C-alpha positions, -999 to +999 in steps of 0.1 A: -171+847+877-182+862+844-181+841+812-152+845+787-167+860+755-176+833+729-159+836+695-176+823+663-158+817+631-174+807+598-154+788+572-154+796+535-186+785+519-167+767+492-131+760+485-127+794+469-155+810+489-172+815+455-201+794+444-194+782+408-216+768+381-212+732+393-217+740+429-248+761+422-265+730+408-261+711+441-293+708+462-276+716+495-244+731+507-227+725+541-219+757+561-192+749+586-174+767+613-161+766+649-163+784+682-142+790+713-153+798+748-184+778+743-196+742+750-207+711+731-244+714+724-245+752+722-268+764+694-257+780+662-283+799+642-279+809+605-300+833+585-296+830+547-321+847+523-344+852+553-345+815+559-333+803+594-311+772+599-300+758+632-273+734+644-252+727+675-215+726+684-199+691+685-173+679+710-146+698+691-168+730+692-173+728+654-206+729+636-218+717+602-252+729+590-268+718+557-285+747+539-304+749+506-280+761+479-310+780+464-310+802+494-273+810+491-279+818+454-309+840+461-295+859+491-294+896+481-262+906+498-245+871+496-239+872+533-245+846+559-256+859+593-247+836+622-254+837+659-239+815+686-257+811+719-227+803+741-226+789+776-201+778+802-201+752+830-211+779+856-244+785+837-233+818+822-245+826+787-237+850+759-247+857+724-221+862+696-230+874+661-208+869+630-212+872+593-196+856+563-197+872+528-193+849+498-193+854+460-212+838+431-196+832+397-213+808+374-200+820+341-170+801+326-144+824+309-138+825+272-104+820+256-088+816+222-060+793+210-039+789+178-007+773+165+022+794+177+039+815+149+073+799+157+058+764+151+039+773+119+058+759+090+029+763+065+008+792+055-006+815+082-037+799+099-034+767+078-026+747+110+002+728+092+035+723+109+066+702+106+073+708+143+066+676+162+063+695+195+044+726+183+038+755+206+001+763+212-007+799+221-037+819+229-055+847+248-076+845+279-084+861+312-055+868+336-051+842+364-073+816+346-058+782+340-057+768+305-056+730+303-044+716+270-047+680+260-027+665+231-051+637+222-027+614+203+000+613+230-023+618+260-001+646+273-019+672+294-004+705+301-017+734+321-006+770+323-019+802+340-028+831+318-004+860+322-014+895+332-014+906+296-039+878+287-014+856+268-006+820+274+013+792+257+023+755+261+048+733+243+045+695+245+074+673+255+061+643+237+065+644+199+035+641+176+035+618+146+028+629+110-009+633+101-039+651+114-036+655+151-062+669+176-054+693+204-082+704+228-082+729+256-105+741+283-102+771+307-108+769+344-113+802+363-104+808+400-140+801+410-137+766+395-159+771+364-147+750+335-155+760+299-165+737+270-135+723+251-120+739+220-101+719+194 
């Protein structure tokens, strides 16, 4: 009988299938995937940035191949070419080709923050308020996540930037009188995190 056609599937290269700044600094990256209609020990070949890598299927017909992150970063079309040399118990063989395209994003987003107008009890931009739970507002890139830390209470709030670029958070824990520090960072969908603003 003829062999059932092997199927090869490659997993996302990273959790978001986008290599971020932190991930780009890692020496190696694991490329994983799985197959059907194949056998343990069958060979999987990868080609990344014209560099070959080889692994084999385990008992669950999965594979995990360690590759140089530098090759992933340098690959011109950011696409992994994969080949499975499949077999069956009867000695039949076939070759299955598959590709996996990924993205690279190593630039954290920028954002701005300010004391909300509704909470500003002093002069505009003087950052003085009598509101013990002042609203912090700002602008950013849609779908980014803003993470705000109220240093004195330890309260950490996060919010997703709206489609119009706006965002705001209001603490639930009251602040005491005096100079208080609020810091924020932005995390984009790729996982890049900016420097903190205060």
